A tleap script that builds the chain and sets N, CA, C and O, in Angstrom:
source leaprc.protein.ff14SB
mol = sequence {
  NMET TRP LEU SER TYR TYR GLU GLN VAL LYS
  ILE VAL ASN LYS MET PHE LYS CYS GLY LYS
  GLN LYS GLY TYR TYR THR ASP ARG GLY ARG
  MET TYR LEU GLN TYR GLY LYS PRO ASP GLN
  ARG ALA VAL GLN PRO SER GLU PRO TYR THR
  TYR PRO TYR GLU ILE TRP GLN TYR TYR ARG
  VAL TYR ASP ASN THR ASN GLY GLN PHE TYR
  ASN ASN LYS LYS CYS VAL PHE VAL ASN LYS
  ASN ILE ALA ASP ASP CYS TYR LYS LEU ILE
  HIE THR ASP ILE ARG GLY GLU GLN TYR ASN
  ASP LYS TRP ARG TYR GLU ILE THR LYS ARG
  GLU THR ASN PRO ASP VAL ASP ALA THR LYS
  PRO SER THR GLN GLN GLY ASN ASN TYR ASP
  GLU PHE PHE ASN ASN PRO CLYS
}
set mol.1.N position { 0.823 -1.214 0.000 }
set mol.1.CA position { -0.010 -0.004 -0.006 }
set mol.1.C position { 0.876 1.275 0.011 }
set mol.1.O position { 0.563 2.284 -0.621 }
set mol.2.N position { 1.982 1.178 0.758 }
set mol.2.CA position { 2.847 2.344 0.821 }
set mol.2.C position { 3.378 2.736 -0.549 }
set mol.2.O position { 3.400 3.919 -0.889 }
set mol.3.N position { 3.805 1.763 -1.334 }
set mol.3.CA position { 4.386 2.049 -2.671 }
set mol.3.C position { 3.304 2.656 -3.569 }
set mol.3.O position { 3.605 3.558 -4.351 }
set mol.4.N position { 2.083 2.198 -3.481 }
set mol.4.CA position { 1.007 2.776 -4.244 }
set mol.4.C position { 0.769 4.240 -3.858 }
set mol.4.O position { 0.607 5.108 -4.715 }
set mol.5.N position { 0.754 4.485 -2.548 }
set mol.5.CA position { 0.563 5.865 -2.056 }
set mol.5.C position { 1.723 6.724 -2.460 }
set mol.5.O position { 1.523 7.871 -2.860 }
set mol.6.N position { 2.934 6.215 -2.373 }
set mol.6.CA position { 4.161 6.951 -2.754 }
set mol.6.C position { 4.099 7.344 -4.240 }
set mol.6.O position { 4.559 8.428 -4.599 }
set mol.7.N position { 3.553 6.506 -5.091 }
set mol.7.CA position { 3.427 6.841 -6.499 }
set mol.7.C position { 2.493 8.043 -6.663 }
set mol.7.O position { 2.733 8.923 -7.490 }
set mol.8.N position { 1.436 8.063 -5.867 }
set mol.8.CA position { 0.512 9.231 -5.899 }
set mol.8.C position { 1.239 10.520 -5.414 }
set mol.8.O position { 1.022 11.606 -5.951 }
set mol.9.N position { 2.093 10.365 -4.399 }
set mol.9.CA position { 2.842 11.525 -3.859 }
set mol.9.C position { 3.767 12.061 -4.952 }
set mol.9.O position { 3.881 13.276 -5.113 }
set mol.10.N position { 4.419 11.191 -5.696 }
set mol.10.CA position { 5.316 11.624 -6.760 }
set mol.10.C position { 4.540 12.367 -7.872 }
set mol.10.O position { 5.016 13.368 -8.407 }
set mol.11.N position { 3.354 11.864 -8.204 }
set mol.11.CA position { 2.501 12.544 -9.199 }
set mol.11.C position { 2.128 13.964 -8.698 }
set mol.11.O position { 2.204 14.945 -9.438 }
set mol.12.N position { 1.724 14.025 -7.416 }
set mol.12.CA position { 1.335 15.290 -6.788 }
set mol.12.C position { 2.493 16.288 -6.774 }
set mol.12.O position { 2.323 17.469 -7.079 }
set mol.13.N position { 3.687 15.777 -6.407 }
set mol.13.CA position { 4.864 16.647 -6.372 }
set mol.13.C position { 5.194 17.220 -7.745 }
set mol.13.O position { 5.651 18.358 -7.850 }
set mol.14.N position { 4.974 16.469 -8.756 }
set mol.14.CA position { 5.250 16.932 -10.117 }
set mol.14.C position { 4.190 17.922 -10.636 }
set mol.14.O position { 4.520 18.924 -11.270 }
set mol.15.N position { 2.939 17.626 -10.359 }
set mol.15.CA position { 1.836 18.468 -10.882 }
set mol.15.C position { 1.521 19.715 -10.114 }
set mol.15.O position { 1.123 20.713 -10.714 }
set mol.16.N position { 1.687 19.704 -8.771 }
set mol.16.CA position { 1.189 20.795 -7.983 }
set mol.16.C position { 2.233 21.473 -7.119 }
set mol.16.O position { 1.895 22.026 -6.072 }
set mol.17.N position { 3.508 21.444 -7.534 }
set mol.17.CA position { 4.494 22.166 -6.740 }
set mol.17.C position { 4.266 23.670 -6.764 }
set mol.17.O position { 3.694 24.221 -7.705 }
set mol.18.N position { 4.718 24.299 -5.729 }
set mol.18.CA position { 4.487 25.743 -5.613 }
set mol.18.C position { 5.837 26.370 -5.299 }
set mol.18.O position { 6.231 26.389 -4.133 }
set mol.19.N position { 6.562 26.883 -6.286 }
set mol.19.CA position { 7.860 27.379 -6.094 }
set mol.19.C position { 8.780 26.220 -5.656 }
set mol.19.O position { 8.884 25.213 -6.358 }
set mol.20.N position { 9.444 26.364 -4.500 }
set mol.20.CA position { 10.269 25.305 -3.962 }
set mol.20.C position { 9.526 24.364 -3.062 }
set mol.20.O position { 10.089 23.380 -2.583 }
set mol.21.N position { 8.272 24.652 -2.826 }
set mol.21.CA position { 7.445 23.854 -1.934 }
set mol.21.C position { 6.953 22.605 -2.669 }
set mol.21.O position { 6.449 22.705 -3.787 }
set mol.22.N position { 7.097 21.434 -2.051 }
set mol.22.CA position { 6.658 20.211 -2.658 }
set mol.22.C position { 5.141 20.159 -2.821 }
set mol.22.O position { 4.406 20.780 -2.053 }
set mol.23.N position { 4.686 19.426 -3.813 }
set mol.23.CA position { 3.287 19.362 -4.147 }
set mol.23.C position { 2.359 18.877 -3.062 }
set mol.23.O position { 1.207 19.305 -2.995 }
set mol.24.N position { 2.848 17.975 -2.194 }
set mol.24.CA position { 1.963 17.454 -1.113 }
set mol.24.C position { 1.705 18.454 -0.009 }
set mol.24.O position { 0.827 18.244 0.828 }
set mol.25.N position { 2.467 19.552 0.003 }
set mol.25.CA position { 2.220 20.669 0.985 }
set mol.25.C position { 1.103 21.621 0.482 }
set mol.25.O position { 0.538 22.372 1.277 }
set mol.26.N position { 0.797 21.595 -0.775 }
set mol.26.CA position { -0.155 22.543 -1.350 }
set mol.26.C position { -1.614 22.071 -1.127 }
set mol.26.O position { -1.857 20.908 -0.806 }
set mol.27.N position { -2.540 22.969 -1.300 }
set mol.27.CA position { -3.970 22.646 -1.143 }
set mol.27.C position { -4.394 21.651 -2.242 }
set mol.27.O position { -5.072 20.669 -1.942 }
set mol.28.N position { -4.022 21.878 -3.454 }
set mol.28.CA position { -4.390 20.959 -4.522 }
set mol.28.C position { -3.773 19.578 -4.279 }
set mol.28.O position { -4.427 18.558 -4.497 }
set mol.29.N position { -2.506 19.544 -3.824 }
set mol.29.CA position { -1.866 18.262 -3.532 }
set mol.29.C position { -2.545 17.525 -2.416 }
set mol.29.O position { -2.727 16.311 -2.504 }
set mol.30.N position { -2.924 18.217 -1.372 }
set mol.30.CA position { -3.596 17.537 -0.281 }
set mol.30.C position { -4.947 16.984 -0.696 }
set mol.30.O position { -5.307 15.860 -0.346 }
set mol.31.N position { -5.688 17.784 -1.445 }
set mol.31.CA position { -7.009 17.302 -1.894 }
set mol.31.C position { -6.863 16.081 -2.816 }
set mol.31.O position { -7.647 15.135 -2.745 }
set mol.32.N position { -5.844 16.127 -3.678 }
set mol.32.CA position { -5.604 15.014 -4.589 }
set mol.32.C position { -5.253 13.757 -3.810 }
set mol.32.O position { -5.773 12.679 -4.095 }
set mol.33.N position { -4.368 13.895 -2.823 }
set mol.33.CA position { -3.992 12.720 -2.019 }
set mol.33.C position { -5.106 12.231 -1.129 }
set mol.33.O position { -5.227 11.025 -0.915 }
set mol.34.N position { -5.910 13.103 -0.611 }
set mol.34.CA position { -6.975 12.715 0.313 }
set mol.34.C position { -8.179 12.144 -0.395 }
set mol.34.O position { -8.743 11.149 0.060 }
set mol.35.N position { -8.600 12.764 -1.528 }
set mol.35.CA position { -9.812 12.350 -2.176 }
set mol.35.C position { -9.579 11.679 -3.536 }
set mol.35.O position { -10.521 11.150 -4.127 }
set mol.36.N position { -8.365 11.695 -4.029 }
set mol.36.CA position { -8.028 11.088 -5.314 }
set mol.36.C position { -8.053 12.081 -6.417 }
set mol.36.O position { -8.281 13.275 -6.226 }
set mol.37.N position { -7.804 11.535 -7.614 }
set mol.37.CA position { -7.833 12.359 -8.789 }
set mol.37.C position { -9.256 12.864 -9.101 }
set mol.37.O position { -10.198 12.071 -9.087 }
set mol.38.N position { -9.424 14.146 -9.376 }
set mol.38.CA position { -10.770 14.636 -9.664 }
set mol.38.C position { -11.327 14.064 -10.985 }
set mol.38.O position { -10.585 13.829 -11.939 }
set mol.39.N position { -12.584 13.859 -11.007 }
set mol.39.CA position { -13.207 13.326 -12.246 }
set mol.39.C position { -13.271 14.368 -13.335 }
set mol.39.O position { -13.155 14.037 -14.515 }
set mol.40.N position { -13.454 15.627 -12.963 }
set mol.40.CA position { -13.438 16.736 -13.925 }
set mol.40.C position { -12.501 17.812 -13.346 }
set mol.40.O position { -12.476 18.042 -12.137 }
set mol.41.N position { -11.740 18.457 -14.226 }
set mol.41.CA position { -10.853 19.503 -13.712 }
set mol.41.C position { -10.845 20.641 -14.785 }
set mol.41.O position { -10.275 20.500 -15.867 }
set mol.42.N position { -11.490 21.740 -14.432 }
set mol.42.CA position { -11.549 22.927 -15.308 }
set mol.42.C position { -10.435 23.883 -14.915 }
set mol.42.O position { -10.444 24.400 -13.798 }
set mol.43.N position { -9.482 24.131 -15.794 }
set mol.43.CA position { -8.370 25.003 -15.514 }
set mol.43.C position { -8.518 26.273 -16.318 }
set mol.43.O position { -8.623 26.215 -17.543 }
set mol.44.N position { -8.529 27.408 -15.669 }
set mol.44.CA position { -8.654 28.695 -16.342 }
set mol.44.C position { -7.455 29.569 -15.998 }
set mol.44.O position { -7.460 30.235 -14.962 }
set mol.45.N position { -6.448 29.581 -16.830 }
set mol.45.CA position { -5.275 30.419 -16.527 }
set mol.45.C position { -5.510 31.906 -16.766 }
set mol.45.O position { -4.836 32.737 -16.156 }
set mol.46.N position { -6.441 32.256 -17.632 }
set mol.46.CA position { -6.718 33.688 -17.841 }
set mol.46.C position { -8.169 33.858 -18.322 }
set mol.46.O position { -8.665 33.138 -19.189 }
set mol.47.N position { -8.787 34.817 -17.728 }
set mol.47.CA position { -10.117 35.255 -18.051 }
set mol.47.C position { -10.247 36.703 -17.696 }
set mol.47.O position { -9.508 37.167 -16.828 }
set mol.48.N position { -11.167 37.480 -18.326 }
set mol.48.CA position { -11.268 38.872 -17.959 }
set mol.48.C position { -11.693 39.056 -16.516 }
set mol.48.O position { -12.637 38.419 -16.048 }
set mol.49.N position { -10.998 39.923 -15.824 }
set mol.49.CA position { -11.316 40.322 -14.460 }
set mol.49.C position { -11.239 39.203 -13.444 }
set mol.49.O position { -11.867 39.305 -12.391 }
set mol.50.N position { -10.489 38.126 -13.713 }
set mol.50.CA position { -10.357 37.081 -12.697 }
set mol.50.C position { -8.889 36.685 -12.547 }
set mol.50.O position { -8.084 36.870 -13.459 }
set mol.51.N position { -8.565 36.144 -11.391 }
set mol.51.CA position { -7.302 35.507 -11.165 }
set mol.51.C position { -7.359 34.131 -11.811 }
set mol.51.O position { -8.447 33.628 -12.091 }
set mol.52.N position { -6.200 33.512 -12.054 }
set mol.52.CA position { -6.225 32.122 -12.528 }
set mol.52.C position { -6.897 31.244 -11.504 }
set mol.52.O position { -6.677 31.399 -10.303 }
set mol.53.N position { -7.735 30.301 -11.984 }
set mol.53.CA position { -8.432 29.446 -11.048 }
set mol.53.C position { -8.658 28.060 -11.627 }
set mol.53.O position { -8.526 27.850 -12.833 }
set mol.54.N position { -9.006 27.101 -10.743 }
set mol.54.CA position { -9.355 25.733 -11.135 }
set mol.54.C position { -10.593 25.331 -10.408 }
set mol.54.O position { -10.790 25.715 -9.255 }
set mol.55.N position { -11.455 24.549 -11.065 }
set mol.55.CA position { -12.620 23.985 -10.415 }
set mol.55.C position { -12.560 22.462 -10.627 }
set mol.55.O position { -12.528 21.981 -11.760 }
set mol.56.N position { -12.546 21.744 -9.547 }
set mol.56.CA position { -12.495 20.299 -9.589 }
set mol.56.C position { -13.878 19.734 -9.233 }
set mol.56.O position { -14.590 20.305 -8.407 }
set mol.57.N position { -14.254 18.613 -9.860 }
set mol.57.CA position { -15.489 17.935 -9.505 }
set mol.57.C position { -15.140 16.462 -9.234 }
set mol.57.O position { -14.408 15.812 -9.981 }
set mol.58.N position { -15.699 15.985 -8.139 }
set mol.58.CA position { -15.622 14.562 -7.820 }
set mol.58.C position { -17.049 14.004 -7.962 }
set mol.58.O position { -17.995 14.542 -7.385 }
set mol.59.N position { -17.183 12.955 -8.713 }
set mol.59.CA position { -18.498 12.314 -8.872 }
set mol.59.C position { -18.901 11.638 -7.556 }
set mol.59.O position { -20.068 11.664 -7.167 }
set mol.60.N position { -17.925 11.038 -6.883 }
set mol.60.CA position { -18.210 10.288 -5.657 }
set mol.60.C position { -17.030 10.439 -4.707 }
set mol.60.O position { -15.895 10.160 -5.092 }
set mol.61.N position { -17.276 10.876 -3.466 }
set mol.61.CA position { -16.242 11.067 -2.471 }
set mol.61.C position { -16.517 10.198 -1.239 }
set mol.61.O position { -17.657 10.134 -0.777 }
set mol.62.N position { -15.537 9.558 -0.724 }
set mol.62.CA position { -15.689 8.775 0.491 }
set mol.62.C position { -15.263 9.550 1.694 }
set mol.62.O position { -14.155 10.086 1.705 }
set mol.63.N position { -16.113 9.642 2.750 }
set mol.63.CA position { -15.806 10.358 3.956 }
set mol.63.C position { -15.336 9.334 5.009 }
set mol.63.O position { -16.123 8.506 5.466 }
set mol.64.N position { -14.057 9.397 5.384 }
set mol.64.CA position { -13.490 8.437 6.336 }
set mol.64.C position { -14.074 8.611 7.741 }
set mol.64.O position { -14.062 7.660 8.523 }
set mol.65.N position { -14.588 9.808 8.086 }
set mol.65.CA position { -15.057 10.025 9.437 }
set mol.65.C position { -16.360 9.278 9.745 }
set mol.65.O position { -16.563 8.818 10.869 }
set mol.66.N position { -17.225 9.160 8.759 }
set mol.66.CA position { -18.509 8.486 9.020 }
set mol.66.C position { -18.740 7.288 8.087 }
set mol.66.O position { -19.767 6.616 8.181 }
set mol.67.N position { -17.800 7.029 7.203 }
set mol.67.CA position { -17.920 5.912 6.331 }
set mol.67.C position { -18.986 6.001 5.223 }
set mol.67.O position { -19.455 4.989 4.702 }
set mol.68.N position { -19.347 7.241 4.887 }
set mol.68.CA position { -20.379 7.420 3.869 }
set mol.68.C position { -19.780 7.954 2.568 }
set mol.68.O position { -18.682 8.509 2.551 }
set mol.69.N position { -20.520 7.773 1.498 }
set mol.69.CA position { -20.155 8.323 0.200 }
set mol.69.C position { -21.014 9.544 -0.082 }
set mol.69.O position { -22.188 9.589 0.285 }
set mol.70.N position { -20.420 10.530 -0.737 }
set mol.70.CA position { -21.158 11.717 -1.140 }
set mol.70.C position { -20.935 11.903 -2.621 }
set mol.70.O position { -19.856 11.614 -3.137 }
set mol.71.N position { -21.987 12.403 -3.326 }
set mol.71.CA position { -21.921 12.533 -4.777 }
set mol.71.C position { -21.825 14.010 -5.168 }
set mol.71.O position { -22.324 14.903 -4.484 }
set mol.72.N position { -21.161 14.216 -6.296 }
set mol.72.CA position { -21.109 15.525 -6.960 }
set mol.72.C position { -20.559 16.608 -6.043 }
set mol.72.O position { -21.272 17.549 -5.695 }
set mol.73.N position { -19.300 16.482 -5.652 }
set mol.73.CA position { -18.637 17.459 -4.789 }
set mol.73.C position { -17.659 18.264 -5.598 }
set mol.73.O position { -17.005 17.721 -6.488 }
set mol.74.N position { -17.539 19.543 -5.317 }
set mol.74.CA position { -16.679 20.430 -6.100 }
set mol.74.C position { -15.705 21.236 -5.228 }
set mol.74.O position { -15.979 21.538 -4.067 }
set mol.75.N position { -14.579 21.565 -5.823 }
set mol.75.CA position { -13.535 22.345 -5.120 }
set mol.75.C position { -13.118 23.477 -6.038 }
set mol.75.O position { -13.013 23.304 -7.252 }
set mol.76.N position { -12.878 24.657 -5.434 }
set mol.76.CA position { -12.463 25.825 -6.203 }
set mol.76.C position { -11.144 26.300 -5.637 }
set mol.76.O position { -11.026 26.513 -4.430 }
set mol.77.N position { -10.140 26.472 -6.499 }
set mol.77.CA position { -8.820 26.932 -6.152 }
set mol.77.C position { -8.515 28.217 -6.925 }
set mol.77.O position { -8.929 28.363 -8.075 }
set mol.78.N position { -7.810 29.123 -6.313 }
set mol.78.CA position { -7.435 30.385 -6.989 }
set mol.78.C position { -5.966 30.676 -6.756 }
set mol.78.O position { -5.416 30.349 -5.704 }
set mol.79.N position { -5.327 31.301 -7.760 }
set mol.79.CA position { -3.946 31.720 -7.682 }
set mol.79.C position { -3.879 33.219 -7.773 }
set mol.79.O position { -3.937 33.787 -8.864 }
set mol.80.N position { -3.757 33.876 -6.615 }
set mol.80.CA position { -3.740 35.358 -6.599 }
set mol.80.C position { -2.327 35.941 -6.806 }
set mol.80.O position { -2.179 37.146 -7.004 }
set mol.81.N position { -1.312 35.099 -6.761 }
set mol.81.CA position { 0.064 35.607 -6.928 }
set mol.81.C position { 0.441 35.645 -8.417 }
set mol.81.O position { 1.337 36.408 -8.780 }
set mol.82.N position { -0.173 34.890 -9.260 }
set mol.82.CA position { -0.019 34.820 -10.707 }
set mol.82.C position { 1.402 34.469 -11.112 }
set mol.82.O position { 1.566 33.658 -12.023 }
set mol.83.N position { 2.467 35.038 -10.483 }
set mol.83.CA position { 3.815 34.777 -10.915 }
set mol.83.C position { 4.244 33.343 -10.619 }
set mol.83.O position { 5.160 32.830 -11.263 }
set mol.84.N position { 3.610 32.703 -9.677 }
set mol.84.CA position { 3.986 31.301 -9.349 }
set mol.84.C position { 2.785 30.401 -9.670 }
set mol.84.O position { 1.839 30.830 -10.331 }
set mol.85.N position { 2.832 29.184 -9.208 }
set mol.85.CA position { 1.787 28.217 -9.468 }
set mol.85.C position { 1.149 27.775 -8.162 }
set mol.85.O position { 0.832 26.599 -7.982 }
set mol.86.N position { 0.960 28.736 -7.238 }
set mol.86.CA position { 0.420 28.402 -5.937 }
set mol.86.C position { -1.079 28.680 -5.868 }
set mol.86.O position { -1.506 29.825 -5.722 }
set mol.87.N position { -1.835 27.655 -5.972 }
set mol.87.CA position { -3.331 27.771 -5.905 }
set mol.87.C position { -3.796 27.478 -4.487 }
set mol.87.O position { -3.315 26.517 -3.886 }
set mol.88.N position { -4.679 28.237 -3.947 }
set mol.88.CA position { -5.252 28.022 -2.606 }
set mol.88.C position { -6.678 27.590 -2.745 }
set mol.88.O position { -7.417 28.064 -3.608 }
set mol.89.N position { -7.057 26.666 -1.865 }
set mol.89.CA position { -8.469 26.228 -1.819 }
set mol.89.C position { -9.264 27.359 -1.177 }
set mol.89.O position { -8.951 27.827 -0.082 }
set mol.90.N position { -10.348 27.801 -1.926 }
set mol.90.CA position { -11.166 28.885 -1.392 }
set mol.90.C position { -12.583 28.421 -1.126 }
set mol.90.O position { -13.321 29.062 -0.378 }
set mol.91.N position { -12.968 27.305 -1.738 }
set mol.91.CA position { -14.318 26.832 -1.506 }
set mol.91.C position { -14.437 25.346 -1.896 }
set mol.91.O position { -13.858 24.902 -2.888 }
set mol.92.N position { -15.198 24.598 -1.093 }
set mol.92.CA position { -15.574 23.261 -1.489 }
set mol.92.C position { -16.842 22.896 -0.724 }
set mol.92.O position { -17.092 23.404 0.369 }
set mol.93.N position { -17.635 22.013 -1.313 }
set mol.93.CA position { -18.860 21.559 -0.611 }
set mol.93.C position { -18.625 20.155 -0.015 }
set mol.93.O position { -19.587 19.476 0.343 }
set mol.94.N position { -17.385 19.724 0.094 }
set mol.94.CA position { -17.069 18.469 0.766 }
set mol.94.C position { -17.188 18.723 2.268 }
set mol.94.O position { -16.656 19.703 2.790 }
set mol.95.N position { -17.879 17.844 2.936 }
set mol.95.CA position { -18.123 17.997 4.375 }
set mol.95.C position { -16.801 18.032 5.172 }
set mol.95.O position { -15.918 17.198 4.972 }
set mol.96.N position { -16.693 19.000 6.061 }
set mol.96.CA position { -15.500 19.157 6.899 }
set mol.96.C position { -14.380 20.000 6.251 }
set mol.96.O position { -13.353 20.242 6.885 }
set mol.97.N position { -14.566 20.435 5.032 }
set mol.97.CA position { -13.593 21.273 4.345 }
set mol.97.C position { -14.082 22.701 4.307 }
set mol.97.O position { -15.199 22.995 4.731 }
set mol.98.N position { -13.247 23.590 3.800 }
set mol.98.CA position { -13.497 25.003 3.777 }
set mol.98.C position { -14.697 25.336 2.822 }
set mol.98.O position { -14.651 25.045 1.627 }
set mol.99.N position { -15.735 25.938 3.382 }
set mol.99.CA position { -16.927 26.337 2.611 }
set mol.99.C position { -16.957 27.881 2.596 }
set mol.99.O position { -16.828 28.508 3.647 }
set mol.100.N position { -17.123 28.481 1.429 }
set mol.100.CA position { -17.203 29.919 1.267 }
set mol.100.C position { -18.227 30.236 0.236 }
set mol.100.O position { -18.013 30.010 -0.955 }
set mol.101.N position { -19.355 30.765 0.680 }
set mol.101.CA position { -20.482 31.070 -0.206 }
set mol.101.C position { -20.132 32.192 -1.178 }
set mol.101.O position { -20.738 32.309 -2.243 }
set mol.102.N position { -19.157 33.013 -0.812 }
set mol.102.CA position { -18.750 34.165 -1.634 }
set mol.102.C position { -17.443 33.888 -2.374 }
set mol.102.O position { -16.628 34.795 -2.540 }
set mol.103.N position { -17.236 32.683 -2.808 }
set mol.103.CA position { -16.021 32.310 -3.480 }
set mol.103.C position { -15.812 33.019 -4.800 }
set mol.103.O position { -14.676 33.163 -5.251 }
set mol.104.N position { -16.892 33.467 -5.431 }
set mol.104.CA position { -16.765 34.192 -6.687 }
set mol.104.C position { -16.037 35.522 -6.514 }
set mol.104.O position { -15.331 35.973 -7.416 }
set mol.105.N position { -16.216 36.152 -5.340 }
set mol.105.CA position { -15.494 37.371 -5.041 }
set mol.105.C position { -13.985 37.130 -4.885 }
set mol.105.O position { -13.166 37.995 -5.195 }
set mol.106.N position { -13.649 35.946 -4.402 }
set mol.106.CA position { -12.216 35.583 -4.224 }
set mol.106.C position { -11.550 35.452 -5.596 }
set mol.106.O position { -10.368 35.769 -5.728 }
set mol.107.N position { -12.259 35.007 -6.591 }
set mol.107.CA position { -11.730 34.837 -7.943 }
set mol.107.C position { -11.669 36.126 -8.701 }
set mol.107.O position { -10.742 36.343 -9.481 }
set mol.108.N position { -12.653 37.007 -8.488 }
set mol.108.CA position { -12.777 38.201 -9.265 }
set mol.108.C position { -11.827 39.296 -8.804 }
set mol.108.O position { -11.664 39.518 -7.604 }
set mol.109.N position { -11.201 39.982 -9.757 }
set mol.109.CA position { -10.350 41.137 -9.453 }
set mol.109.C position { -11.219 42.411 -9.527 }
set mol.109.O position { -12.197 42.476 -10.272 }
set mol.110.N position { -10.838 43.381 -8.758 }
set mol.110.CA position { -11.406 44.717 -8.841 }
set mol.110.C position { -12.917 44.805 -8.736 }
set mol.110.O position { -13.539 45.596 -9.445 }
set mol.111.N position { -13.506 44.023 -7.880 }
set mol.111.CA position { -14.935 44.071 -7.723 }
set mol.111.C position { -15.286 44.661 -6.344 }
set mol.111.O position { -14.878 44.130 -5.311 }
set mol.112.N position { -16.021 45.725 -6.346 }
set mol.112.CA position { -16.483 46.310 -5.117 }
set mol.112.C position { -18.004 46.336 -5.174 }
set mol.112.O position { -18.587 46.860 -6.123 }
set mol.113.N position { -18.628 45.783 -4.179 }
set mol.113.CA position { -20.092 45.714 -4.120 }
set mol.113.C position { -20.518 46.066 -2.696 }
set mol.113.O position { -20.107 45.377 -1.762 }
set mol.114.N position { -21.308 47.090 -2.495 }
set mol.114.CA position { -21.746 47.485 -1.178 }
set mol.114.C position { -22.723 46.508 -0.561 }
set mol.114.O position { -22.963 46.580 0.644 }
set mol.115.N position { -23.290 45.609 -1.321 }
set mol.115.CA position { -24.252 44.638 -0.810 }
set mol.115.C position { -23.536 43.491 -0.144 }
set mol.115.O position { -22.984 42.620 -0.816 }
set mol.116.N position { -23.542 43.483 1.198 }
set mol.116.CA position { -22.805 42.426 1.926 }
set mol.116.C position { -23.473 41.070 1.826 }
set mol.116.O position { -22.830 40.063 2.123 }
set mol.117.N position { -24.729 40.995 1.421 }
set mol.117.CA position { -25.395 39.722 1.283 }
set mol.117.C position { -25.231 39.077 -0.102 }
set mol.117.O position { -25.617 37.925 -0.297 }
set mol.118.N position { -24.675 39.800 -1.037 }
set mol.118.CA position { -24.489 39.297 -2.384 }
set mol.118.C position { -23.461 38.142 -2.363 }
set mol.118.O position { -22.453 38.218 -1.660 }
set mol.119.N position { -23.724 37.101 -3.123 }
set mol.119.CA position { -22.805 35.989 -3.170 }
set mol.119.C position { -21.995 35.928 -4.460 }
set mol.119.O position { -21.113 35.078 -4.588 }
set mol.120.N position { -22.267 36.786 -5.393 }
set mol.120.CA position { -21.463 36.868 -6.601 }
set mol.120.C position { -21.364 38.273 -7.129 }
set mol.120.O position { -22.270 39.083 -6.930 }
set mol.121.N position { -20.248 38.577 -7.816 }
set mol.121.CA position { -20.032 39.917 -8.324 }
set mol.121.C position { -21.054 40.296 -9.390 }
set mol.121.O position { -21.655 39.448 -10.049 }
set mol.122.N position { -21.222 41.613 -9.530 }
set mol.122.CA position { -22.226 42.106 -10.484 }
set mol.122.C position { -21.672 42.051 -11.910 }
set mol.122.O position { -22.433 41.852 -12.857 }
set mol.123.N position { -20.378 42.223 -12.074 }
set mol.123.CA position { -19.775 42.191 -13.422 }
set mol.123.C position { -19.213 40.828 -13.734 }
set mol.123.O position { -18.235 40.390 -13.127 }
set mol.124.N position { -19.831 40.165 -14.672 }
set mol.124.CA position { -19.373 38.824 -15.042 }
set mol.124.C position { -19.115 38.674 -16.534 }
set mol.124.O position { -18.992 37.557 -17.035 }
set mol.125.N position { -19.034 39.764 -17.225 }
set mol.125.CA position { -18.915 39.747 -18.668 }
set mol.125.C position { -17.607 39.021 -19.036 }
set mol.125.O position { -16.525 39.419 -18.606 }
set mol.126.N position { -17.726 37.967 -19.827 }
set mol.126.CA position { -16.561 37.233 -20.301 }
set mol.126.C position { -16.047 36.182 -19.301 }
set mol.126.O position { -15.046 35.526 -19.589 }
set mol.127.N position { -16.685 36.002 -18.159 }
set mol.127.CA position { -16.214 35.051 -17.180 }
set mol.127.C position { -17.086 33.798 -17.227 }
set mol.127.O position { -18.296 33.868 -17.443 }
set mol.128.N position { -16.440 32.654 -17.018 }
set mol.128.CA position { -17.109 31.382 -17.130 }
set mol.128.C position { -17.107 30.578 -15.849 }
set mol.128.O position { -17.389 29.380 -15.898 }
set mol.129.N position { -16.797 31.182 -14.675 }
set mol.129.CA position { -16.689 30.399 -13.471 }
set mol.129.C position { -17.986 29.759 -13.031 }
set mol.129.O position { -17.979 28.653 -12.491 }
set mol.130.N position { -19.107 30.440 -13.253 }
set mol.130.CA position { -20.414 29.795 -12.916 }
set mol.130.C position { -20.668 28.628 -13.867 }
set mol.130.O position { -21.165 27.583 -13.448 }
set mol.131.N position { -20.336 28.799 -15.120 }
set mol.131.CA position { -20.566 27.716 -16.084 }
set mol.131.C position { -19.716 26.495 -15.717 }
set mol.131.O position { -20.209 25.367 -15.728 }
set mol.132.N position { -18.440 26.720 -15.392 }
set mol.132.CA position { -17.552 25.576 -15.021 }
set mol.132.C position { -17.975 24.973 -13.683 }
set mol.132.O position { -17.819 23.769 -13.480 }
set mol.133.N position { -18.491 25.762 -12.794 }
set mol.133.CA position { -18.901 25.230 -11.501 }
set mol.133.C position { -20.158 24.408 -11.651 }
set mol.133.O position { -20.254 23.326 -11.073 }
set mol.134.N position { -21.126 24.890 -12.410 }
set mol.134.CA position { -22.399 24.194 -12.542 }
set mol.134.C position { -22.410 23.077 -13.567 }
set mol.134.O position { -23.151 22.103 -13.436 }
set mol.135.N position { -21.576 23.230 -14.595 }
set mol.135.CA position { -21.477 22.225 -15.670 }
set mol.135.C position { -20.024 21.987 -16.018 }
set mol.135.O position { -19.570 22.443 -17.068 }
set mol.136.N position { -19.258 21.274 -15.156 }
set mol.136.CA position { -17.842 21.013 -15.453 }
set mol.136.C position { -17.628 20.308 -16.783 }
set mol.136.O position { -18.456 19.516 -17.235 }
set mol.137.N position { -16.540 20.607 -17.367 }
set mol.137.CA position { -16.177 20.031 -18.670 }
set mol.137.C position { -14.870 19.273 -18.599 }
set mol.137.O position { -14.418 18.726 -19.605 }
savepdb mol mol.pdb
quit
């Protein structure tokens, strides 16, 4: 089992390194090692008014704490530094993980909205994050 897991760690280190930081230290690396390879992975390196982001979808996730399976879970990562490849987890609907109803504001640059109850920015022209979140490709 260890050799199988170590092969996954080597994959994660190659795919998700962040500067000199090994891939298993990153948010994407931890999610990959904990929940496995995502079934869908939408990568958006550039879009108008957004930071680079990724949306992952898992068709089926196993929760070790209660032994149950959950269907159709998604994770959202954003890279606000742009110069490196360090993506941070900003939202997921997997139980026990970080949940942020206003994750769209985390992705969007230069958005100011006085409405504190709003969950998404008012300017979305040219952005596909809702499309990728609701209908991953």
